[in-house]
mmCIF file of the N, C-alpha and C atoms, coordinates in Angstrom:
data_MODEL
# 
_entry.id   MODEL 
# 
loop_
_atom_site.group_PDB 
_atom_site.id 
_atom_site.type_symbol 
_atom_site.label_atom_id 
_atom_site.label_alt_id 
_atom_site.label_comp_id 
_atom_site.label_asym_id 
_atom_site.label_entity_id 
_atom_site.label_seq_id 
_atom_site.pdbx_PDB_ins_code 
_atom_site.Cartn_x 
_atom_site.Cartn_y 
_atom_site.Cartn_z 
_atom_site.occupancy 
_atom_site.B_iso_or_equiv 
_atom_site.pdbx_formal_charge 
_atom_site.auth_seq_id 
_atom_site.auth_comp_id 
_atom_site.auth_asym_id 
_atom_site.auth_atom_id 
_atom_site.pdbx_PDB_model_num 
ATOM 1   N N  . ALA A 1 1  ? 34.604 -91.524  70.210 1.00 0.00 ? 1  ALA A N  1 
ATOM 2   C CA . ALA A 1 1  ? 34.864 -90.127  70.487 1.00 0.00 ? 1  ALA A CA 1 
ATOM 3   C C  . ALA A 1 1  ? 34.506 -89.277  69.264 1.00 0.00 ? 1  ALA A C  1 
ATOM 4   N N  . ASP A 1 2  ? 34.877 -89.757  68.065 1.00 0.00 ? 2  ASP A N  1 
ATOM 5   C CA . ASP A 1 2  ? 34.564 -89.006  66.844 1.00 0.00 ? 2  ASP A CA 1 
ATOM 6   C C  . ASP A 1 2  ? 33.060 -88.923  66.628 1.00 0.00 ? 2  ASP A C  1 
ATOM 7   N N  . VAL A 1 3  ? 32.368 -90.001  66.982 1.00 0.00 ? 3  VAL A N  1 
ATOM 8   C CA . VAL A 1 3  ? 30.920 -90.034  66.789 1.00 0.00 ? 3  VAL A CA 1 
ATOM 9   C C  . VAL A 1 3  ? 30.257 -88.996  67.682 1.00 0.00 ? 3  VAL A C  1 
ATOM 10  N N  . LEU A 1 4  ? 30.695 -88.901  68.917 1.00 0.00 ? 4  LEU A N  1 
ATOM 11  C CA . LEU A 1 4  ? 30.104 -87.934  69.838 1.00 0.00 ? 4  LEU A CA 1 
ATOM 12  C C  . LEU A 1 4  ? 30.341 -86.501  69.371 1.00 0.00 ? 4  LEU A C  1 
ATOM 13  N N  . LYS A 1 5  ? 31.518 -86.242  68.811 1.00 0.00 ? 5  LYS A N  1 
ATOM 14  C CA . LYS A 1 5  ? 31.807 -84.909  68.272 1.00 0.00 ? 5  LYS A CA 1 
ATOM 15  C C  . LYS A 1 5  ? 30.894 -84.606  67.093 1.00 0.00 ? 5  LYS A C  1 
ATOM 16  N N  . ARG A 1 6  ? 30.703 -85.604  66.241 1.00 0.00 ? 6  ARG A N  1 
ATOM 17  C CA . ARG A 1 6  ? 29.835 -85.410  65.072 1.00 0.00 ? 6  ARG A CA 1 
ATOM 18  C C  . ARG A 1 6  ? 28.403 -85.152  65.506 1.00 0.00 ? 6  ARG A C  1 
ATOM 19  N N  . VAL A 1 7  ? 27.915 -85.891  66.515 1.00 0.00 ? 7  VAL A N  1 
ATOM 20  C CA . VAL A 1 7  ? 26.544 -85.707  66.986 1.00 0.00 ? 7  VAL A CA 1 
ATOM 21  C C  . VAL A 1 7  ? 26.374 -84.314  67.575 1.00 0.00 ? 7  VAL A C  1 
ATOM 22  N N  . GLU A 1 8  ? 27.362 -83.852  68.320 1.00 0.00 ? 8  GLU A N  1 
ATOM 23  C CA . GLU A 1 8  ? 27.285 -82.499  68.878 1.00 0.00 ? 8  GLU A CA 1 
ATOM 24  C C  . GLU A 1 8  ? 27.269 -81.449  67.770 1.00 0.00 ? 8  GLU A C  1 
ATOM 25  N N  . LYS A 1 9  ? 28.039 -81.685  66.717 1.00 0.00 ? 9  LYS A N  1 
ATOM 26  C CA . LYS A 1 9  ? 28.160 -80.712  65.637 1.00 0.00 ? 9  LYS A CA 1 
ATOM 27  C C  . LYS A 1 9  ? 26.955 -80.748  64.697 1.00 0.00 ? 9  LYS A C  1 
ATOM 28  N N  . MET A 1 10 ? 26.571 -81.968  64.230 1.00 0.00 ? 10 MET A N  1 
ATOM 29  C CA . MET A 1 10 ? 25.554 -82.107  63.183 1.00 0.00 ? 10 MET A CA 1 
ATOM 30  C C  . MET A 1 10 ? 24.200 -82.561  63.706 1.00 0.00 ? 10 MET A C  1 
ATOM 31  N N  . GLY A 1 11 ? 24.149 -83.097  64.890 1.00 0.00 ? 11 GLY A N  1 
ATOM 32  C CA . GLY A 1 11 ? 22.903 -83.640  65.403 1.00 0.00 ? 11 GLY A CA 1 
ATOM 33  C C  . GLY A 1 11 ? 22.786 -85.109  65.027 1.00 0.00 ? 11 GLY A C  1 
ATOM 34  N N  . ASP A 1 12 ? 21.703 -85.730  65.440 1.00 0.00 ? 12 ASP A N  1 
ATOM 35  C CA . ASP A 1 12 ? 21.478 -87.146  65.168 1.00 0.00 ? 12 ASP A CA 1 
ATOM 36  C C  . ASP A 1 12 ? 21.034 -87.316  63.718 1.00 0.00 ? 12 ASP A C  1 
ATOM 37  N N  . LEU A 1 13 ? 21.795 -88.093  62.957 1.00 0.00 ? 13 LEU A N  1 
ATOM 38  C CA . LEU A 1 13 ? 21.459 -88.301  61.546 1.00 0.00 ? 13 LEU A CA 1 
ATOM 39  C C  . LEU A 1 13 ? 20.203 -89.147  61.366 1.00 0.00 ? 13 LEU A C  1 
ATOM 40  N N  . PHE A 1 14 ? 19.866 -89.963  62.352 1.00 0.00 ? 14 PHE A N  1 
ATOM 41  C CA . PHE A 1 14 ? 18.735 -90.877  62.226 1.00 0.00 ? 14 PHE A CA 1 
ATOM 42  C C  . PHE A 1 14 ? 17.463 -90.342  62.882 1.00 0.00 ? 14 PHE A C  1 
ATOM 43  N N  . GLU A 1 15 ? 17.470 -89.115  63.337 1.00 0.00 ? 15 GLU A N  1 
ATOM 44  C CA . GLU A 1 15 ? 16.298 -88.541  63.991 1.00 0.00 ? 15 GLU A CA 1 
ATOM 45  C C  . GLU A 1 15 ? 15.065 -88.530  63.081 1.00 0.00 ? 15 GLU A C  1 
ATOM 46  N N  . PRO A 1 16 ? 15.181 -88.151  61.803 1.00 0.00 ? 16 PRO A N  1 
ATOM 47  C CA . PRO A 1 16 ? 13.990 -88.181  60.939 1.00 0.00 ? 16 PRO A CA 1 
ATOM 48  C C  . PRO A 1 16 ? 13.407 -89.584  60.785 1.00 0.00 ? 16 PRO A C  1 
ATOM 49  N N  . VAL A 1 17 ? 14.244 -90.597  60.809 1.00 0.00 ? 17 VAL A N  1 
ATOM 50  C CA . VAL A 1 17 ? 13.759 -91.970  60.665 1.00 0.00 ? 17 VAL A CA 1 
ATOM 51  C C  . VAL A 1 17 ? 12.942 -92.377  61.885 1.00 0.00 ? 17 VAL A C  1 
ATOM 52  N N  . LEU A 1 18 ? 13.357 -91.930  63.055 1.00 0.00 ? 18 LEU A N  1 
ATOM 53  C CA . LEU A 1 18 ? 12.644 -92.278  64.280 1.00 0.00 ? 18 LEU A CA 1 
ATOM 54  C C  . LEU A 1 18 ? 11.258 -91.653  64.330 1.00 0.00 ? 18 LEU A C  1 
ATOM 55  N N  . LYS A 1 19 ? 11.044 -90.576  63.591 1.00 0.00 ? 19 LYS A N  1 
ATOM 56  C CA . LYS A 1 19 ? 9.749  -89.898  63.594 1.00 0.00 ? 19 LYS A CA 1 
ATOM 57  C C  . LYS A 1 19 ? 8.770  -90.499  62.591 1.00 0.00 ? 19 LYS A C  1 
ATOM 58  N N  . LEU A 1 20 ? 9.245  -91.334  61.682 1.00 0.00 ? 20 LEU A N  1 
ATOM 59  C CA . LEU A 1 20 ? 8.374  -91.928  60.669 1.00 0.00 ? 20 LEU A CA 1 
ATOM 60  C C  . LEU A 1 20 ? 7.453  -92.962  61.289 1.00 0.00 ? 20 LEU A C  1 
ATOM 61  N N  . LYS A 1 21 ? 6.266  -93.089  60.729 1.00 0.00 ? 21 LYS A N  1 
ATOM 62  C CA . LYS A 1 21 ? 5.308  -94.098  61.171 1.00 0.00 ? 21 LYS A CA 1 
ATOM 63  C C  . LYS A 1 21 ? 5.134  -95.110  60.052 1.00 0.00 ? 21 LYS A C  1 
ATOM 64  N N  . GLN A 1 22 ? 5.138  -96.376  60.414 1.00 0.00 ? 22 GLN A N  1 
ATOM 65  C CA . GLN A 1 22 ? 4.979  -97.434  59.422 1.00 0.00 ? 22 GLN A CA 1 
ATOM 66  C C  . GLN A 1 22 ? 3.500  -97.737  59.250 1.00 0.00 ? 22 GLN A C  1 
ATOM 67  N N  . LYS A 1 23 ? 3.066  -97.874  58.009 1.00 0.00 ? 23 LYS A N  1 
ATOM 68  C CA . LYS A 1 23 ? 1.671  -98.191  57.717 1.00 0.00 ? 23 LYS A CA 1 
ATOM 69  C C  . LYS A 1 23 ? 1.594  -99.639  57.267 1.00 0.00 ? 23 LYS A C  1 
ATOM 70  N N  . LEU A 1 24 ? 0.877  -100.445 58.025 1.00 0.00 ? 24 LEU A N  1 
ATOM 71  C CA . LEU A 1 24 ? 0.722  -101.858 57.706 1.00 0.00 ? 24 LEU A CA 1 
ATOM 72  C C  . LEU A 1 24 ? -0.669 -102.115 57.150 1.00 0.00 ? 24 LEU A C  1 
ATOM 73  N N  . PRO A 1 25 ? -0.822 -103.098 56.259 1.00 0.00 ? 25 PRO A N  1 
ATOM 74  C CA . PRO A 1 25 ? -2.151 -103.413 55.722 1.00 0.00 ? 25 PRO A CA 1 
ATOM 75  C C  . PRO A 1 25 ? -3.014 -104.072 56.791 1.00 0.00 ? 25 PRO A C  1 
ATOM 76  N N  . GLN A 1 26 ? -4.320 -103.989 56.595 1.00 0.00 ? 26 GLN A N  1 
ATOM 77  C CA . GLN A 1 26 ? -5.255 -104.628 57.520 1.00 0.00 ? 26 GLN A CA 1 
ATOM 78  C C  . GLN A 1 26 ? -5.136 -106.137 57.397 1.00 0.00 ? 26 GLN A C  1 
ATOM 79  N N  . LEU A 1 27 ? -5.080 -106.833 58.508 1.00 0.00 ? 27 LEU A N  1 
ATOM 80  C CA . LEU A 1 27 ? -4.914 -108.281 58.493 1.00 0.00 ? 27 LEU A CA 1 
ATOM 81  C C  . LEU A 1 27 ? -6.162 -109.005 58.000 1.00 0.00 ? 27 LEU A C  1 
ATOM 82  N N  . ALA A 1 28 ? -7.330 -108.420 58.182 1.00 0.00 ? 28 ALA A N  1 
ATOM 83  C CA . ALA A 1 28 ? -8.573 -109.090 57.799 1.00 0.00 ? 28 ALA A CA 1 
ATOM 84  C C  . ALA A 1 28 ? -8.646 -109.329 56.294 1.00 0.00 ? 28 ALA A C  1 
ATOM 85  N N  . GLY A 1 29 ? -8.154 -108.427 55.491 1.00 0.00 ? 29 GLY A N  1 
ATOM 86  C CA . GLY A 1 29 ? -8.262 -108.548 54.046 1.00 0.00 ? 29 GLY A CA 1 
ATOM 87  C C  . GLY A 1 29 ? -7.172 -109.372 53.399 1.00 0.00 ? 29 GLY A C  1 
ATOM 88  N N  . LEU A 1 30 ? -6.112 -109.682 54.107 1.00 0.00 ? 30 LEU A N  1 
ATOM 89  C CA . LEU A 1 30 ? -4.987 -110.386 53.496 1.00 0.00 ? 30 LEU A CA 1 
ATOM 90  C C  . LEU A 1 30 ? -5.331 -111.819 53.107 1.00 0.00 ? 30 LEU A C  1 
ATOM 91  N N  . GLY A 1 31 ? -6.017 -112.552 53.934 1.00 0.00 ? 31 GLY A N  1 
ATOM 92  C CA . GLY A 1 31 ? -6.329 -113.953 53.661 1.00 0.00 ? 31 GLY A CA 1 
ATOM 93  C C  . GLY A 1 31 ? -7.227 -114.126 52.455 1.00 0.00 ? 31 GLY A C  1 
ATOM 94  N N  . ALA A 1 32 ? -8.165 -113.226 52.255 1.00 0.00 ? 32 ALA A N  1 
ATOM 95  C CA . ALA A 1 32 ? -9.105 -113.330 51.139 1.00 0.00 ? 32 ALA A CA 1 
ATOM 96  C C  . ALA A 1 32 ? -8.389 -113.158 49.805 1.00 0.00 ? 32 ALA A C  1 
ATOM 97  N N  . GLU A 1 33 ? -7.445 -112.235 49.736 1.00 0.00 ? 33 GLU A N  1 
ATOM 98  C CA . GLU A 1 33 ? -6.729 -112.012 48.476 1.00 0.00 ? 33 GLU A CA 1 
ATOM 99  C C  . GLU A 1 33 ? -5.869 -113.200 48.101 1.00 0.00 ? 33 GLU A C  1 
ATOM 100 N N  . VAL A 1 34 ? -5.257 -113.837 49.087 1.00 0.00 ? 34 VAL A N  1 
ATOM 101 C CA . VAL A 1 34 ? -4.415 -115.001 48.814 1.00 0.00 ? 34 VAL A CA 1 
ATOM 102 C C  . VAL A 1 34 ? -5.266 -116.131 48.255 1.00 0.00 ? 34 VAL A C  1 
ATOM 103 N N  . GLU A 1 35 ? -6.444 -116.339 48.836 1.00 0.00 ? 35 GLU A N  1 
ATOM 104 C CA . GLU A 1 35 ? -7.331 -117.400 48.352 1.00 0.00 ? 35 GLU A CA 1 
ATOM 105 C C  . GLU A 1 35 ? -7.789 -117.119 46.925 1.00 0.00 ? 35 GLU A C  1 
ATOM 106 N N  . LYS A 1 36 ? -8.082 -115.859 46.598 1.00 0.00 ? 36 LYS A N  1 
ATOM 107 C CA . LYS A 1 36 ? -8.507 -115.503 45.243 1.00 0.00 ? 36 LYS A CA 1 
ATOM 108 C C  . LYS A 1 36 ? -7.395 -115.785 44.240 1.00 0.00 ? 36 LYS A C  1 
ATOM 109 N N  . LYS A 1 37 ? -6.162 -115.415 44.589 1.00 0.00 ? 37 LYS A N  1 
ATOM 110 C CA . LYS A 1 37 ? -5.039 -115.630 43.684 1.00 0.00 ? 37 LYS A CA 1 
ATOM 111 C C  . LYS A 1 37 ? -4.791 -117.117 43.477 1.00 0.00 ? 37 LYS A C  1 
ATOM 112 N N  . GLU A 1 38 ? -4.898 -117.911 44.554 1.00 0.00 ? 38 GLU A N  1 
ATOM 113 C CA . GLU A 1 38 ? -4.692 -119.352 44.430 1.00 0.00 ? 38 GLU A CA 1 
ATOM 114 C C  . GLU A 1 38 ? -5.773 -119.968 43.553 1.00 0.00 ? 38 GLU A C  1 
ATOM 115 N N  . ALA A 1 39 ? -7.023 -119.547 43.735 1.00 0.00 ? 39 ALA A N  1 
ATOM 116 C CA . ALA A 1 39 ? -8.121 -120.083 42.940 1.00 0.00 ? 39 ALA A CA 1 
ATOM 117 C C  . ALA A 1 39 ? -7.931 -119.734 41.465 1.00 0.00 ? 39 ALA A C  1 
ATOM 118 N N  . ALA A 1 40 ? -7.491 -118.521 41.195 1.00 0.00 ? 40 ALA A N  1 
ATOM 119 C CA . ALA A 1 40 ? -7.260 -118.108 39.810 1.00 0.00 ? 40 ALA A CA 1 
ATOM 120 C C  . ALA A 1 40 ? -6.129 -118.923 39.195 1.00 0.00 ? 40 ALA A C  1 
ATOM 121 N N  . GLY A 1 41 ? -5.088 -119.198 39.967 1.00 0.00 ? 41 GLY A N  1 
ATOM 122 C CA . GLY A 1 41 ? -3.962 -119.986 39.471 1.00 0.00 ? 41 GLY A CA 1 
ATOM 123 C C  . GLY A 1 41 ? -4.362 -121.415 39.176 1.00 0.00 ? 41 GLY A C  1 
ATOM 124 N N  . VAL A 1 42 ? -5.197 -121.996 40.036 1.00 0.00 ? 42 VAL A N  1 
ATOM 125 C CA . VAL A 1 42 ? -5.659 -123.366 39.829 1.00 0.00 ? 42 VAL A CA 1 
ATOM 126 C C  . VAL A 1 42 ? -6.547 -123.431 38.593 1.00 0.00 ? 42 VAL A C  1 
ATOM 127 N N  . ALA A 1 43 ? -7.418 -122.443 38.416 1.00 0.00 ? 43 ALA A N  1 
ATOM 128 C CA . ALA A 1 43 ? -8.298 -122.425 37.251 1.00 0.00 ? 43 ALA A CA 1 
ATOM 129 C C  . ALA A 1 43 ? -7.487 -122.289 35.966 1.00 0.00 ? 43 ALA A C  1 
ATOM 130 N N  . LEU A 1 44 ? -6.477 -121.467 35.990 1.00 0.00 ? 44 LEU A N  1 
ATOM 131 C CA . LEU A 1 44 ? -5.636 -121.283 34.811 1.00 0.00 ? 44 LEU A CA 1 
ATOM 132 C C  . LEU A 1 44 ? -4.872 -122.561 34.489 1.00 0.00 ? 44 LEU A C  1 
ATOM 133 N N  . ALA A 1 45 ? -4.378 -123.232 35.506 1.00 0.00 ? 45 ALA A N  1 
ATOM 134 C CA . ALA A 1 45 ? -3.644 -124.479 35.290 1.00 0.00 ? 45 ALA A CA 1 
ATOM 135 C C  . ALA A 1 45 ? -4.572 -125.562 34.748 1.00 0.00 ? 45 ALA A C  1 
ATOM 136 N N  . ALA A 1 46 ? -5.824 -125.557 35.166 1.00 0.00 ? 46 ALA A N  1 
ATOM 137 C CA . ALA A 1 46 ? -6.774 -126.556 34.691 1.00 0.00 ? 46 ALA A CA 1 
ATOM 138 C C  . ALA A 1 46 ? -7.094 -126.345 33.210 1.00 0.00 ? 46 ALA A C  1 
ATOM 139 N N  . GLN A 1 47 ? -7.046 -125.107 32.753 1.00 0.00 ? 47 GLN A N  1 
ATOM 140 C CA . GLN A 1 47 ? -7.351 -124.812 31.355 1.00 0.00 ? 47 GLN A CA 1 
ATOM 141 C C  . GLN A 1 47 ? -6.187 -125.125 30.425 1.00 0.00 ? 47 GLN A C  1 
ATOM 142 N N  . ALA A 1 48 ? -5.012 -125.188 30.966 1.00 0.00 ? 48 ALA A N  1 
ATOM 143 C CA . ALA A 1 48 ? -3.825 -125.400 30.137 1.00 0.00 ? 48 ALA A CA 1 
ATOM 144 C C  . ALA A 1 48 ? -3.852 -126.796 29.525 1.00 0.00 ? 48 ALA A C  1 
ATOM 145 N N  . GLN A 1 49 ? -3.453 -126.881 28.280 1.00 0.00 ? 49 GLN A N  1 
ATOM 146 C CA . GLN A 1 49 ? -3.380 -128.166 27.596 1.00 0.00 ? 49 GLN A CA 1 
ATOM 147 C C  . GLN A 1 49 ? -1.921 -128.496 27.354 1.00 0.00 ? 49 GLN A C  1 
ATOM 148 N N  . SER A 1 50 ? -1.623 -129.774 27.421 1.00 0.00 ? 50 SER A N  1 
ATOM 149 C CA . SER A 1 50 ? -0.234 -130.151 27.160 1.00 0.00 ? 50 SER A CA 1 
ATOM 150 C C  . SER A 1 50 ? 0.010  -130.096 25.654 1.00 0.00 ? 50 SER A C  1 
ATOM 151 N N  . ARG A 1 51 ? 1.134  -129.528 25.293 1.00 0.00 ? 51 ARG A N  1 
ATOM 152 C CA . ARG A 1 51 ? 1.488  -129.407 23.885 1.00 0.00 ? 51 ARG A CA 1 
ATOM 153 C C  . ARG A 1 51 ? 2.323  -130.612 23.484 1.00 0.00 ? 51 ARG A C  1 
ATOM 154 N N  . PRO A 1 52 ? 2.165  -131.078 22.251 1.00 0.00 ? 52 PRO A N  1 
ATOM 155 C CA . PRO A 1 52 ? 3.018  -132.188 21.815 1.00 0.00 ? 52 PRO A CA 1 
ATOM 156 C C  . PRO A 1 52 ? 4.465  -131.724 21.734 1.00 0.00 ? 52 PRO A C  1 
ATOM 157 N N  . ARG A 1 53 ? 5.351  -132.581 22.139 1.00 0.00 ? 53 ARG A N  1 
ATOM 158 C CA . ARG A 1 53 ? 6.769  -132.231 22.119 1.00 0.00 ? 53 ARG A CA 1 
ATOM 159 C C  . ARG A 1 53 ? 7.317  -132.325 20.702 1.00 0.00 ? 53 ARG A C  1 
ATOM 160 N N  . ALA A 1 54 ? 8.207  -131.429 20.397 1.00 0.00 ? 54 ALA A N  1 
ATOM 161 C CA . ALA A 1 54 ? 8.858  -131.449 19.092 1.00 0.00 ? 54 ALA A CA 1 
ATOM 162 C C  . ALA A 1 54 ? 9.850  -132.601 19.060 1.00 0.00 ? 54 ALA A C  1 
ATOM 163 N N  . LYS A 1 55 ? 9.937  -133.239 17.900 1.00 0.00 ? 55 LYS A N  1 
ATOM 164 C CA . LYS A 1 55 ? 10.874 -134.351 17.779 1.00 0.00 ? 55 LYS A CA 1 
ATOM 165 C C  . LYS A 1 55 ? 12.286 -133.807 17.715 1.00 0.00 ? 55 LYS A C  1 
ATOM 166 N N  . LYS A 1 56 ? 13.169 -134.460 18.421 1.00 0.00 ? 56 LYS A N  1 
ATOM 167 C CA . LYS A 1 56 ? 14.569 -134.054 18.397 1.00 0.00 ? 56 LYS A CA 1 
ATOM 168 C C  . LYS A 1 56 ? 15.310 -134.963 17.433 1.00 0.00 ? 56 LYS A C  1 
ATOM 169 N N  . PHE A 1 57 ? 16.031 -134.342 16.541 1.00 0.00 ? 57 PHE A N  1 
ATOM 170 C CA . PHE A 1 57 ? 16.798 -135.095 15.570 1.00 0.00 ? 57 PHE A CA 1 
ATOM 171 C C  . PHE A 1 57 ? 18.253 -135.120 16.003 1.00 0.00 ? 57 PHE A C  1 
ATOM 172 N N  . LYS A 1 58 ? 18.864 -136.275 15.853 1.00 0.00 ? 58 LYS A N  1 
ATOM 173 C CA . LYS A 1 58 ? 20.279 -136.391 16.178 1.00 0.00 ? 58 LYS A CA 1 
ATOM 174 C C  . LYS A 1 58 ? 21.079 -135.889 14.989 1.00 0.00 ? 58 LYS A C  1 
ATOM 175 N N  . THR A 1 59 ? 22.102 -135.140 15.276 1.00 0.00 ? 59 THR A N  1 
ATOM 176 C CA . THR A 1 59 ? 22.947 -134.640 14.199 1.00 0.00 ? 59 THR A CA 1 
ATOM 177 C C  . THR A 1 59 ? 23.927 -135.733 13.796 1.00 0.00 ? 59 THR A C  1 
ATOM 178 N N  . ALA A 1 60 ? 24.218 -135.781 12.528 1.00 0.00 ? 60 ALA A N  1 
ATOM 179 C CA . ALA A 1 60 ? 25.161 -136.786 12.037 1.00 0.00 ? 60 ALA A CA 1 
ATOM 180 C C  . ALA A 1 60 ? 26.552 -136.423 12.528 1.00 0.00 ? 60 ALA A C  1 
ATOM 181 N N  . SER A 1 61 ? 27.239 -137.399 13.047 1.00 0.00 ? 61 SER A N  1 
ATOM 182 C CA . SER A 1 61 ? 28.590 -137.117 13.533 1.00 0.00 ? 61 SER A CA 1 
ATOM 183 C C  . SER A 1 61 ? 29.547 -137.111 12.354 1.00 0.00 ? 61 SER A C  1 
ATOM 184 N N  . ARG A 1 62 ? 30.454 -136.187 12.375 1.00 0.00 ? 62 ARG A N  1 
ATOM 185 C CA . ARG A 1 62 ? 31.424 -136.073 11.291 1.00 0.00 ? 62 ARG A CA 1 
ATOM 186 C C  . ARG A 1 62 ? 32.618 -136.960 11.597 1.00 0.00 ? 62 ARG A C  1 
ATOM 187 N N  . ALA A 1 63 ? 33.091 -137.596 10.577 1.00 0.00 ? 63 ALA A N  1 
ATOM 188 C CA . ALA A 1 63 ? 34.289 -138.425 10.743 1.00 0.00 ? 63 ALA A CA 1 
ATOM 189 C C  . ALA A 1 63 ? 35.492 -137.503 10.810 1.00 0.00 ? 63 ALA A C  1 
ATOM 190 N N  . ARG A 1 64 ? 36.393 -137.806 11.708 1.00 0.00 ? 64 ARG A N  1 
ATOM 191 C CA . ARG A 1 64 ? 37.591 -136.973 11.843 1.00 0.00 ? 64 ARG A CA 1 
ATOM 192 C C  . ARG A 1 64 ? 38.554 -137.272 10.704 1.00 0.00 ? 64 ARG A C  1 
ATOM 193 N N  . ARG A 1 65 ? 39.100 -136.218 10.193 1.00 0.00 ? 65 ARG A N  1 
ATOM 194 C CA . ARG A 1 65 ? 40.077 -136.366 9.117  1.00 0.00 ? 65 ARG A CA 1 
ATOM 195 C C  . ARG A 1 65 ? 41.468 -136.374 9.716  1.00 0.00 ? 65 ARG A C  1 
ATOM 196 N N  . LYS A 1 66 ? 42.270 -137.265 9.225  1.00 0.00 ? 66 LYS A N  1 
ATOM 197 C CA . LYS A 1 66 ? 43.660 -137.296 9.661  1.00 0.00 ? 66 LYS A CA 1 
ATOM 198 C C  . LYS A 1 66 ? 44.473 -136.435 8.722  1.00 0.00 ? 66 LYS A C  1 
ATOM 199 N N  . VAL A 1 67 ? 45.249 -135.553 9.267  1.00 0.00 ? 67 VAL A N  1 
ATOM 200 C CA . VAL A 1 67 ? 46.052 -134.646 8.442  1.00 0.00 ? 67 VAL A CA 1 
ATOM 201 C C  . VAL A 1 67 ? 47.475 -135.087 8.432  1.00 0.00 ? 67 VAL A C  1 
# 
């Protein structure tokens, strides 16, 4: 009941949204861009070299002192 009173008083709040048109990209061009990005990613991964790992040193454990 409150909603109907509001609509009569203020109008439909969502009316401007209903008038909007959605713009979608062309489907023909989408597949080509994905293939280009994948090819670039594969080429970049192929160029990457593995780095030598840093040696991890164990810390000396401290003896507990009795107080």
